[in-house]
C-alpha positions in Angstrom: 76.7 -58.8 -15.9 76.6 -61.9 -17.9 75.4 -61.0 -21.5 74.1 -64.5 -22.1 71.0 -64.6 -19.7 68.0 -63.6 -21.4 67.8 -59.0 -21.8 65.3 -58.9 -23.4 63.2 -57.2 -21.3 63.3 -54.1 -23.4 60.8 -51.0 -23.4 60.3 -49.6 -27.2 57.9 -46.9 -28.5 56.8 -48.3 -31.0 56.6 -46.7 -34.5 56.0 -43.5 -33.4 54.9 -42.4 -37.7 55.8 -38.7 -38.9 52.8 -37.5 -40.3 53.6 -37.0 -44.4 57.1 -38.8 -44.0 55.8 -42.6 -43.5 58.8 -42.7 -41.1 59.0 -44.0 -37.5 60.7 -44.2 -33.6 61.8 -47.2 -31.3 63.4 -46.4 -28.7 63.5 -48.5 -25.0 66.0 -49.2 -22.7 67.6 -53.0 -23.0 67.7 -54.8 -18.4 68.5 -57.8 -17.6 65.4 -59.8 -17.1 66.5 -61.5 -14.1 68.7 -58.8 -12.4 66.3 -55.3 -13.6 70.6 -54.4 -14.2 71.0 -52.3 -17.1 72.4 -53.5 -19.7 75.0 -51.4 -21.8 76.5 -51.7 -25.3 73.9 -54.5 -26.2 73.8 -54.8 -29.7 69.9 -54.1 -31.7 68.6 -55.0 -35.0 65.4 -55.2 -36.6 64.8 -59.0 -37.7 65.1 -58.8 -41.0 66.1 -55.3 -42.0 69.5 -53.2 -42.2 68.7 -51.1 -38.7 69.6 -51.2 -35.3 71.2 -49.8 -32.3 73.1 -49.8 -29.6 72.5 -49.3 -26.4 74.2 -46.2 -24.8 75.6 -46.5 -20.9 71.7 -46.6 -19.5 71.3 -48.9 -21.3 68.9 -46.9 -23.3 68.5 -46.7 -27.8 67.1 -45.5 -30.1 66.3 -46.0 -34.3 65.7 -43.0 -36.3 64.7 -43.1 -39.4 62.3 -46.1 -40.1 59.7 -46.0 -42.9 56.3 -47.1 -42.6 56.2 -49.5 -45.3 
């Protein structure tokens, strides 16, 4: 698995806002664009913020507690 390959095939569930709390969740899977192979230990970051996560051994990630502002 080459980490230098483009692996921006990320399925996201964007901003499932919690009623009254103003927070959201982003979750998805990271896959190699060319082969479809799941990528573990990939770093996922929301550009311009402190929010981020790392994919697990199955390529899945979740970022919780994202403010809606």
